[in-house]
C-alpha positions as CSV (number, residue, x, y, z in Angstrom):
1,M,4.2,-27.0,-4.8
2,V,7.4,-26.1,-6.8
3,V,5.7,-23.1,-8.5
4,Q,4.8,-21.6,-5.2
5,D,8.0,-22.0,-3.7
6,M,9.4,-20.2,-7.0
7,G,7.1,-17.5,-5.8
8,F,4.9,-17.9,-9.2
9,G,2.1,-19.7,-7.7
10,A,-0.5,-16.6,-8.4
11,L,0.2,-17.0,-12.2
12,L,-1.4,-20.7,-11.8
13,N,-5.0,-18.9,-10.9
14,L,-4.7,-17.0,-14.6
15,K,-8.1,-17.0,-16.1
16,L,-6.7,-15.7,-19.5
17,N,-6.0,-18.2,-22.3
18,R,-6.2,-15.3,-25.0
19,L,-5.6,-11.9,-25.6
20,D,-7.3,-9.4,-28.2
21,R,-4.4,-9.0,-30.8
22,K,-5.9,-5.5,-32.0
23,F,-6.2,-4.0,-28.3
24,C,-2.8,-5.3,-27.4
25,Y,-0.9,-3.7,-30.2
26,W,-3.5,-0.3,-29.4
27,L,-1.9,-0.5,-25.8
28,H,2.0,-0.8,-26.9
29,T,0.9,2.7,-28.9
30,R,-0.2,4.1,-25.7
31,V,3.1,3.4,-23.7
32,D,5.9,6.1,-23.4
33,P,9.0,4.0,-22.1
34,L,11.1,7.1,-21.8
35,S,9.0,8.4,-19.0
36,C,7.4,5.1,-18.3
37,V,3.7,6.2,-18.2
38,M,0.7,5.1,-20.1
39,R,-1.8,7.6,-21.9
40,F,-5.3,6.8,-21.9
41,G,-7.5,7.9,-24.0
42,D,-8.7,11.0,-22.6
43,G,-5.2,12.0,-22.5
44,M,-4.5,11.2,-18.5
45,E,-1.0,9.6,-18.2
46,L,-0.4,7.1,-15.2
47,P,3.0,5.9,-14.6
48,L,4.1,2.5,-14.6
49,S,6.6,0.9,-12.0
50,P,7.8,-2.8,-11.3
51,M,6.0,-3.0,-7.6
52,Q,2.4,-3.0,-10.0
53,W,3.5,-6.3,-11.4
54,N,3.5,-7.7,-8.3
55,Y,0.3,-6.3,-7.1
56,V,-1.2,-7.5,-10.7
57,L,0.3,-10.4,-11.3
58,G,1.8,-11.6,-8.1
59,I,5.2,-12.3,-9.2
60,P,8.2,-11.8,-6.7
61,Y,9.3,-8.2,-5.7
62,T,12.5,-8.1,-3.9
63,R,16.0,-6.5,-3.4
64,E,18.1,-9.1,-5.5
65,P,18.3,-8.2,-9.2
66,V,18.1,-10.4,-12.1
67,S,21.5,-10.7,-14.1
68,L,21.4,-10.8,-17.5
69,T,25.2,-11.4,-18.1
70,C,27.5,-14.1,-17.5
71,E,30.3,-12.0,-15.7
72,K,28.8,-12.5,-12.3
73,L,28.1,-16.4,-12.9
74,D,30.3,-18.8,-10.6
75,L,31.2,-22.2,-12.1
76,N,27.7,-23.7,-11.0
77,M,26.2,-21.2,-12.8
78,N,27.9,-21.8,-15.9
79,K,27.1,-25.5,-15.5
80,R,23.3,-24.6,-15.4
81,V,23.9,-22.6,-18.2
82,K,25.2,-25.6,-20.4
83,L,22.4,-27.8,-18.6
84,I,20.0,-25.3,-20.3
85,S,21.0,-25.8,-23.6
86,K,21.4,-29.3,-23.2
87,W,17.8,-29.9,-22.3
88,F,16.1,-27.4,-24.4
89,G,18.2,-26.4,-27.0
90,V,17.5,-26.7,-30.9
91,V,19.9,-26.1,-33.6
92,D,18.5,-24.5,-36.7
93,A,19.4,-25.2,-40.6
94,Q,22.2,-22.1,-39.9
95,G,23.8,-24.6,-37.1
96,R,22.7,-22.1,-34.1
97,T,21.1,-23.0,-31.2
98,H,18.0,-22.1,-29.7
99,I,16.3,-22.6,-26.6
100,S,12.9,-24.0,-27.2
101,V,9.8,-22.6,-25.3
102,G,7.6,-25.4,-26.9
103,R,10.5,-28.3,-25.6
104,A,10.3,-27.0,-22.1
105,V,6.5,-27.1,-22.2
106,E,6.5,-30.8,-23.2
107,A,9.4,-31.3,-20.5
108,I,7.0,-30.3,-18.0
109,Q,4.0,-32.1,-19.3
110,L,5.7,-35.4,-20.7
111,G,9.1,-35.7,-18.4
112,L,7.1,-35.7,-15.3
113,E,4.9,-38.3,-16.6
114,E,8.0,-40.6,-17.6
115,K,9.4,-40.0,-14.0
116,G,6.0,-41.4,-12.8
117,Y,5.0,-38.2,-11.2
118,S,1.0,-37.2,-11.4
119,G,0.6,-34.3,-9.6
120,G,2.4,-35.3,-6.5
121,P,5.4,-33.5,-4.8
122,L,9.1,-33.9,-6.3
123,V,11.2,-35.5,-4.0
124,D,14.8,-36.0,-6.1
125,D,16.8,-32.4,-6.1
126,D,17.8,-33.3,-9.6
127,D,13.9,-33.4,-10.9
128,V,13.2,-30.3,-9.1
129,L,16.1,-28.3,-10.5
130,Y,14.8,-29.8,-14.4
131,F,10.9,-28.4,-13.6
132,R,12.2,-25.2,-12.1
133,T,14.0,-24.8,-15.3
134,A,11.8,-25.6,-17.7
135,F,8.9,-23.8,-16.1
136,L,11.1,-20.6,-16.1
137,V,11.7,-21.1,-19.6
138,A,8.5,-21.2,-20.4
139,L,7.3,-18.6,-18.3
140,L,9.4,-15.8,-19.5
141,G,9.5,-17.0,-23.1
142,Q,5.4,-17.0,-23.2
143,V,4.4,-14.5,-20.5
144,L,6.9,-12.6,-18.6
145,C,9.7,-11.6,-21.3
146,L,8.0,-12.4,-24.6
147,S,10.4,-11.1,-28.0
148,I,9.4,-10.2,-31.3
149,D,11.5,-13.1,-33.5
150,G,8.5,-15.1,-34.0
151,G,7.8,-15.9,-30.3
152,K,11.6,-17.4,-29.8
153,F,12.9,-17.6,-26.8
154,S,15.7,-14.8,-26.4
155,I,19.0,-16.3,-25.6
156,S,19.7,-13.5,-23.8
157,L,17.3,-14.7,-21.1
158,V,19.3,-18.0,-20.6
159,P,21.8,-16.4,-17.6
160,A,18.3,-15.3,-15.8
161,V,17.1,-18.9,-16.3
162,A,20.1,-20.0,-14.6
163,V,19.1,-18.9,-11.4
164,A,15.8,-21.3,-11.2
165,H,17.1,-23.1,-8.2
166,D,16.7,-20.2,-5.9
167,A,14.2,-17.8,-8.6
168,E,12.2,-17.0,-5.4
169,L,15.2,-14.8,-4.2
170,Y,15.3,-12.2,-7.2
171,N,13.3,-9.3,-8.2
172,W,11.3,-10.8,-11.3
173,A,9.1,-7.8,-11.4
174,E,12.0,-5.2,-11.7
175,F,13.5,-7.5,-14.6
176,S,10.1,-7.9,-16.5
177,H,9.5,-4.2,-15.9
178,N,12.9,-3.1,-18.0
179,W,12.5,-6.0,-20.3
180,L,8.9,-4.3,-21.5
181,M,10.4,-0.6,-21.5
182,A,13.4,-1.9,-23.5
183,F,11.2,-3.5,-26.4
184,Q,9.1,-0.6,-26.0
185,I,11.7,1.9,-27.3
186,K,12.5,-0.5,-30.1
187,F,8.6,-0.6,-30.8
188,Q,8.5,3.4,-30.5
189,A,11.5,3.5,-33.0
190,K,9.6,1.4,-35.8
191,I,6.2,3.1,-35.3
192,E,8.1,6.5,-35.9
193,K,10.2,5.0,-39.0
194,Y,8.0,2.6,-40.9
195,G,4.4,3.6,-39.1
196,F,3.6,0.0,-38.0
197,V,5.1,-2.8,-36.4
198,A,4.7,-6.5,-37.1
199,S,5.0,-7.7,-33.7
200,C,5.1,-6.4,-29.8
201,G,8.0,-7.3,-27.1
202,G,7.5,-7.6,-23.9
203,C,4.3,-8.9,-21.7
204,T,1.4,-7.6,-23.0
205,L,-0.8,-9.1,-20.0
206,I,0.4,-6.4,-17.4
207,L,-0.6,-3.5,-19.9
208,Q,-3.9,-5.2,-20.3
209,L,-5.0,-5.4,-16.4
210,F,-3.7,-2.3,-15.9
211,Y,-5.6,-0.7,-18.4
212,V,-8.9,-2.1,-17.3
213,D,-8.2,-1.5,-13.8
214,H,-7.9,2.0,-14.3
215,L,-10.9,3.0,-16.5
216,S,-13.8,4.9,-14.9
217,L,-16.0,2.0,-14.1
218,T,-17.6,0.0,-11.1
219,P,-14.3,-1.5,-9.7
220,N,-13.8,-5.3,-10.2
221,S,-13.7,-6.6,-6.4
222,W,-11.0,-3.7,-5.8
223,G,-8.6,-4.5,-3.0
224,E,-8.4,-8.2,-3.8
225,M,-4.5,-8.8,-4.9
226,P,-3.2,-10.0,-7.1
227,R,-5.4,-8.3,-9.7
228,I,-5.0,-11.5,-12.0
229,D,-7.1,-13.4,-9.6
230,V,-10.2,-11.3,-10.4
231,W,-10.0,-10.9,-13.9
232,T,-11.7,-13.4,-16.4
233,L,-11.6,-13.3,-20.1
234,E,-15.4,-12.5,-20.0
235,R,-15.1,-9.4,-17.9
236,V,-12.0,-8.2,-20.0
237,S,-13.8,-8.9,-23.3
238,S,-16.7,-6.6,-22.0
239,V,-14.7,-3.7,-20.9
240,I,-12.6,-3.6,-24.2
241,E,-16.1,-3.6,-25.9
242,K,-17.1,-0.7,-23.9
243,D,-13.7,1.1,-24.4
244,R,-14.3,0.7,-28.4
245,R,-15.2,4.2,-30.4
246,L,-17.5,4.0,-33.6
247,S,-14.4,4.1,-35.5
248,G,-13.1,0.8,-34.2
249,D,-10.3,2.5,-32.4
250,Y,-10.2,2.4,-28.6
251,G,-10.0,4.8,-25.5
252,K,-13.6,5.9,-25.6
253,L,-13.9,5.4,-21.6
254,K,-12.0,8.2,-19.0
255,C,-9.2,7.2,-16.9
256,I,-9.7,7.1,-13.2
257,D,-6.5,8.0,-11.3
258,V,-6.4,5.7,-8.3
259,A,-3.3,3.7,-7.0
260,Y,-3.2,-0.1,-5.9
261,G,-3.8,-0.2,-2.3
262,E,-5.7,3.0,-2.1
263,R,-9.5,3.3,-1.5
264,H,-11.2,3.3,-5.1
265,P,-13.0,6.7,-5.7
266,R,-15.8,4.9,-7.0
267,L,-16.6,2.7,-3.9
268,A,-18.9,3.8,-1.3
269,R,-17.3,5.5,1.7
270,D,-20.4,5.1,4.0
271,R,-19.6,3.3,7.7
272,R,-22.0,2.0,10.3
273,L,-22.3,4.0,13.4
274,P,-22.4,2.8,16.4
275,Q,-25.8,2.0,17.7
276,E,-25.7,5.0,20.6
277,L,-24.7,7.7,18.3
278,V,-27.7,7.0,15.7
279,G,-30.0,9.7,15.7
280,C,-27.9,12.1,17.4
281,S,-27.3,15.7,15.7
282,M,-24.2,17.0,13.9
283,Q,-23.5,19.0,17.1
284,D,-23.9,16.3,19.1
285,L,-21.5,14.2,17.2
286,I,-18.9,17.0,17.5
287,V,-19.2,17.6,21.1
288,R,-18.8,13.9,22.1
289,K,-15.9,13.7,19.7
290,V,-13.9,16.6,21.2
291,V,-14.7,15.4,25.0
292,K,-13.3,12.1,23.6
293,A,-10.4,13.2,22.1
294,L,-9.6,15.7,25.7
295,T,-10.4,13.3,28.1
296,P,-7.0,11.5,28.2
297,R,-5.2,14.8,28.7
298,L,-7.4,16.5,30.8
299,E,-7.3,13.4,33.1
300,S,-3.3,13.6,32.8
301,I,-3.3,17.4,33.7
302,E,-5.9,17.0,36.6
303,R,-3.4,14.1,38.2
304,S,-0.6,16.4,37.9
305,L,-2.5,19.1,39.5
306,E,-3.8,17.0,42.5
307,I,0.1,15.8,43.2
308,L,1.2,19.4,43.3
309,F,-1.8,20.7,45.3
310,R,-2.1,18.0,47.9
311,S,1.7,17.7,48.4
312,N,2.7,16.8,52.0
313,R,5.5,19.4,52.0
314,L,4.5,23.0,52.8
315,V,6.9,26.1,52.0
316,K,7.3,28.7,54.4
317,D,7.3,32.0,53.0
318,D,11.2,33.4,52.4
319,S,12.1,35.6,55.1
320,S,15.3,36.8,53.6
321,G,13.6,39.1,51.4
322,R,15.3,38.1,48.3
323,P,13.0,38.0,45.1
324,R,11.4,34.7,44.0
325,A,12.1,33.2,41.1
326,P,9.6,33.0,38.2
327,L,7.0,30.3,38.1
328,K,7.4,27.8,35.7
329,G,5.3,25.1,33.8
330,L,2.4,23.8,35.4
331,S,3.1,26.4,38.5
332,A,2.6,29.2,36.5
333,V,-0.7,27.8,34.7
334,A,-2.3,26.7,37.9
335,E,-1.7,30.0,39.6
336,A,-3.0,32.1,36.4
337,V,-6.1,29.7,36.7
338,V,-6.3,30.4,40.4
339,K,-6.0,34.2,40.0
340,K,-8.7,34.5,36.7
341,G,-11.0,32.0,38.8
342,A,-11.6,30.5,35.4
343,V,-12.8,27.1,36.6
344,V,-14.2,28.0,40.3
345,K,-17.3,26.6,41.2
346,K,-20.5,28.7,41.5
347,G,-20.8,30.5,44.6
348,A,-17.4,30.0,45.9
349,D,-16.2,32.9,47.6
350,V,-12.7,33.2,46.2
351,A,-12.1,37.0,47.4
352,G,-12.7,36.0,50.9
353,K,-9.6,33.2,50.6
354,K,-6.3,33.9,52.1
355,N,-3.7,35.1,49.3
356,V,-1.9,32.1,48.2
357,Q,1.9,32.5,47.5
358,W,3.4,29.8,45.2
359,V,7.1,28.9,44.7
360,D,8.7,26.9,42.1
361,L,10.7,24.1,43.7
362,D,13.7,23.1,41.3
363,S,14.5,20.3,43.3
364,C,10.9,18.6,42.9
365,N,9.4,20.6,40.8
366,R,6.5,20.9,43.0
367,M,4.0,23.8,43.7
368,V,2.5,23.9,47.2
369,P,1.1,26.8,49.3
370,S,3.2,28.9,51.7
371,D,0.4,29.0,54.0
372,P,-0.4,26.5,56.6
373,M,-3.9,26.7,55.8
374,M,-4.4,24.9,52.7
375,M,-6.9,26.2,50.3
376,D,-10.0,23.9,49.5
377,F,-9.0,23.0,46.0
378,E,-12.2,20.7,46.1
379,N,-14.0,24.1,44.6
380,L,-11.8,23.7,41.6
381,C,-14.1,22.2,38.8
382,S,-11.7,20.3,35.8
383,I,-12.1,21.3,32.4
384,R,-13.5,18.1,31.5
385,E,-16.6,19.1,33.9
386,V,-16.6,22.1,32.2
387,L,-17.2,20.4,28.8
388,H,-19.7,18.3,30.1
389,G,-21.6,20.9,31.7
390,I,-21.6,22.8,27.9
391,Q,-22.7,19.7,26.5
392,H,-25.8,19.4,29.3
393,E,-26.7,22.8,29.2
394,K,-26.8,22.3,25.2
395,V,-29.0,19.4,25.1
396,D,-31.5,21.3,27.5
397,A,-31.6,24.2,25.4
398,D,-32.2,21.9,22.1
399,A,-34.3,19.6,24.3
400,G,-37.4,20.3,21.9
401,L,-35.2,19.5,18.9
402,G,-33.2,16.5,20.0
403,G,-36.2,14.1,21.0
404,E,-35.5,11.1,23.0
405,N,-32.4,10.2,20.8
406,A,-30.3,13.1,22.4
407,P,-27.4,12.3,24.5
């Protein structure tokens, strides 16, 4: 479908056919265009950004900016600008040409029917360009980039419509966001000067959906994007009614600080445990988690020690009398472990063993005994076995409490 190819397919799922004018006017008074934040009824402020337009409305958020000037337009683009004026332009009583949104909507409905299309794919390139241009005029003029001039299509948007042939490549999220903030500056200036404004420019839909999404209520299908898919007119009207104060103003409900893509604070965070862990105490779970986390590292250390201890190359004592080089790395660690007897099995008579001297081999980085008689390293227990022994001893001690579910 052409609309999906343009990157605006999510807007076809729009379920809001009207907006509450009073509520929308109040929303515009809550936006600070200079700092780009929305101030909620409880005083909390949440930032507004172009990326949110992609999350909420599903419109393209790319790197290519949309231009509002004709300076960068090539010859083909200038021809398209003239075509836009020819297709959808109307002349008022003063002789000025305006782009009619209504004429673009009629062109979409009637023009295609006259050409024999009834919902099928467009084949002719000229028809595709015509449809893309008409759709973009209607979309910008009625949804994304409204003006305050009686709902008329702003003539400054014509260069933006001229890129309709490859609209999916442009950053419409940032373009619409900047358009809204520009009109908010004018809106705030008129509020300060006159105390009221007759109409609002920019996209009110994004403000409404962002606002209801961040009220402290049970989230509405949180995590499903774009948000336009989950909000219906009935749901929005219900939230607006709950947010209404006795005075008739809005802002009764509190704000909840959550970003799109994050877990909602009001969603349950419980997760299903594996069946083998059901009934285990907290201490058992901690021990299992520690053992599981350390096992890969301990196995790696065991493999290294095995290579070092069981090397086929023996190094005899250096008879030259030169001082030995200091031990490094695993060599120093292994000698410290052996000397302290930290991991020697119960009953092993370490004192009766012959002294074992170690040297550091810079060439092969290995550690081997200098005595021909190899030490029985099977008497050494791995740290993993020690941890498992601690775990089993704890289970035996807690046998009266753990029951059958104890690991």
